[in-house]
C-alpha positions as CSV (number, residue, x, y, z in Angstrom):
1,X,-3.4,-27.9,0.2
2,X,-6.6,-27.9,-1.8
3,X,-7.9,-25.1,0.2
4,X,-5.0,-23.0,-0.5
5,X,-5.2,-23.6,-4.3
6,X,-9.1,-22.9,-4.3
7,X,-8.6,-19.8,-2.2
8,X,-6.0,-18.5,-4.6
9,X,-8.0,-18.9,-7.6
10,X,-11.0,-17.4,-5.6
11,X,-9.0,-14.1,-4.6
12,X,-7.1,-13.9,-7.9
13,X,-10.5,-14.3,-10.0
14,X,-11.8,-11.5,-7.8
15,X,-8.9,-9.4,-8.2
16,X,-8.5,-9.6,-11.8
17,X,-12.3,-8.7,-12.2
18,X,-12.0,-5.7,-10.0
19,X,-9.1,-4.4,-11.9
20,X,-11.0,-4.5,-15.2
21,X,-13.6,-2.7,-13.6
22,X,-11.3,-0.2,-12.1
23,X,-9.7,0.4,-15.6
24,X,-13.2,0.9,-17.1
25,X,-13.6,3.5,-14.4
26,X,-10.3,5.2,-15.1
27,X,-8.8,4.0,-11.9
28,X,-5.7,2.5,-13.6
29,X,-3.2,2.3,-10.5
30,X,-6.0,1.3,-7.9
31,X,-6.8,-1.6,-10.2
32,X,-3.2,-2.8,-10.2
33,X,-2.9,-2.7,-6.6
34,X,-6.2,-3.9,-5.6
35,X,-6.4,-6.2,-2.8
36,X,-2.6,-7.2,-2.8
37,X,-2.7,-7.5,1.0
38,X,-4.9,-10.6,0.1
39,X,-1.8,-12.6,-0.7
40,X,0.4,-11.7,2.4
41,X,0.6,-14.3,5.0
42,X,-1.4,-12.4,7.7
43,X,-4.6,-12.7,5.5
44,X,-3.6,-15.5,3.0
45,X,-3.3,-18.4,5.4
46,X,-6.4,-17.6,8.1
47,X,-8.5,-17.5,4.8
48,X,-7.0,-20.8,3.7
49,X,-8.0,-22.2,7.0
50,X,-11.5,-20.9,7.0
51,X,-12.0,-21.3,3.2
52,X,-15.6,-21.4,2.6
53,X,-15.8,-23.2,-1.0
54,X,-15.6,-19.8,-2.4
55,X,-19.4,-19.3,-1.4
56,X,-18.6,-16.5,0.8
57,X,-15.7,-14.9,2.4
58,X,-13.5,-17.0,5.0
59,X,-13.4,-13.9,7.2
60,X,-17.3,-14.7,8.0
61,X,-16.2,-18.2,8.9
62,X,-12.9,-17.4,10.8
63,X,-15.3,-14.8,13.1
64,X,-17.7,-17.1,13.9
65,X,-15.1,-19.7,15.0
66,X,-12.9,-17.6,17.0
67,X,-14.9,-14.1,17.8
68,X,-13.1,-11.9,15.4
69,X,-11.2,-12.0,12.1
70,X,-7.4,-11.6,12.0
71,X,-7.4,-11.4,8.3
72,X,-10.0,-8.9,8.0
73,X,-8.3,-6.6,10.8
74,X,-5.4,-6.7,8.6
75,X,-7.2,-6.2,5.3
76,X,-9.1,-3.1,6.3
77,X,-6.4,-1.0,7.7
78,X,-4.6,-1.4,4.5
79,X,-7.3,-1.1,1.7
80,X,-8.8,2.4,1.1
81,X,-11.9,1.0,-0.8
82,X,-13.1,-0.3,2.5
83,X,-15.1,2.3,4.6
84,X,-13.9,0.6,7.9
85,X,-10.3,2.3,6.7
86,X,-11.9,5.8,7.2
87,X,-11.9,6.3,11.0
88,X,-10.2,9.0,12.6
89,X,-10.4,10.9,15.8
90,X,-12.9,13.8,15.5
91,X,-11.1,17.0,16.9
92,X,-14.0,18.1,18.5
93,X,-15.5,15.0,20.3
94,X,-12.3,13.2,20.6
95,X,-13.7,10.2,19.6
96,X,-13.4,7.7,16.7
97,X,-15.6,8.6,13.9
98,X,-16.2,7.8,10.2
99,X,-14.6,10.1,7.8
100,X,-16.0,10.8,4.4
101,X,-14.4,8.3,1.8
102,X,-13.0,10.2,-0.9
103,X,-14.7,9.5,-4.4
104,X,-11.9,7.4,-6.2
105,X,-12.0,4.9,-3.3
106,X,-15.9,4.9,-3.3
107,X,-15.7,4.1,-6.9
108,X,-13.0,1.4,-6.2
109,X,-15.5,-0.2,-3.5
110,X,-18.6,-0.1,-6.2
111,X,-16.0,-2.2,-8.3
112,X,-15.0,-4.2,-5.4
113,X,-18.7,-5.0,-4.6
114,X,-19.9,-5.9,-8.2
115,X,-17.0,-8.3,-8.4
116,X,-17.7,-10.1,-5.0
117,X,-21.3,-10.4,-5.6
118,X,-20.4,-11.8,-9.2
119,X,-17.7,-14.1,-7.6
120,X,-19.9,-15.6,-4.7
121,X,-23.0,-16.0,-7.0
122,X,-21.5,-17.1,-10.3
123,X,-24.5,-19.0,-11.7
124,X,-27.1,-17.2,-10.2
125,X,-25.9,-13.8,-10.3
126,X,-28.2,-10.6,-10.8
127,X,-27.5,-6.7,-10.5
128,X,-30.0,-6.6,-7.6
129,X,-27.8,-8.6,-5.7
130,X,-25.1,-5.9,-5.1
131,X,-27.8,-3.4,-3.8
132,X,-29.4,-5.8,-1.8
133,X,-26.4,-6.8,0.1
134,X,-25.5,-3.3,0.8
135,X,-29.0,-2.4,2.1
136,X,-29.2,-5.6,4.0
137,X,-26.0,-4.4,5.9
138,X,-26.6,-0.7,5.7
139,X,-28.1,0.0,9.2
140,X,-25.2,-2.2,10.8
141,X,-22.5,-0.3,9.0
142,X,-20.4,2.6,10.6
143,X,-20.1,4.7,7.5
144,X,-19.9,8.5,7.0
145,X,-23.5,9.4,6.2
146,X,-22.3,11.1,2.9
147,X,-20.4,8.4,1.8
148,X,-23.4,5.6,2.5
149,X,-25.8,7.9,0.8
150,X,-23.3,8.3,-2.4
151,X,-22.7,4.5,-2.3
152,X,-26.6,3.8,-2.4
153,X,-27.0,6.2,-5.1
154,X,-24.3,4.5,-7.2
155,X,-25.6,1.0,-6.6
156,X,-29.1,2.0,-7.7
157,X,-27.7,3.5,-10.7
158,X,-25.8,0.3,-11.3
159,X,-28.9,-1.8,-10.7
160,X,-31.2,0.6,-13.0
161,X,-28.5,1.3,-16.1
162,X,-26.0,-1.5,-15.9
163,X,-22.2,-1.8,-15.8
164,X,-21.3,0.0,-19.0
165,X,-23.2,2.9,-17.4
166,X,-21.7,2.9,-14.2
167,X,-18.1,2.4,-15.0
168,X,-18.5,5.2,-17.6
169,X,-20.3,7.6,-14.9
170,X,-17.5,6.8,-12.2
171,X,-15.0,7.7,-14.9
172,X,-16.4,11.2,-15.6
173,X,-17.5,11.9,-12.0
174,X,-15.6,10.1,-9.3
175,X,-11.8,9.4,-9.7
176,X,-10.7,13.0,-9.5
177,X,-12.9,13.8,-6.3
178,X,-15.4,16.0,-8.6
């Protein structure tokens, strides 16, 4: 029961933080709808079972325990701000390939990454953590090269110029797929 309450608080704090950032970026509907699937039984209960004291995602612990994460498989298929959502069969090669993420979801993804880093590093947070996390996983990520390049560029702008700048920049340049 304790894990259930703590997990609920963690995901709600994260969701509200992303919502604020999306609003600042002009992504009002995306902010309101962000990560609602985390409250579904398919994601919520496995995450409660593998709750990790709010220090990192329970999906990592679930993956380490059973070899995959049921919660993550459900989550990534319903949330367009995750690059893993953007896969389709290439008409030429007939293989699943990454598809370029539309800018509005890339902007939501940036908001999500900033909020997650703040949530998991509450007392020790530094802007560099967001970029460092991306750079550490970048070579393992299967993401469209253009999406990967844009994401790194946006995260570097965030580290250099801060939140106020990046949200204003995304509002002006990304929400309508310019």
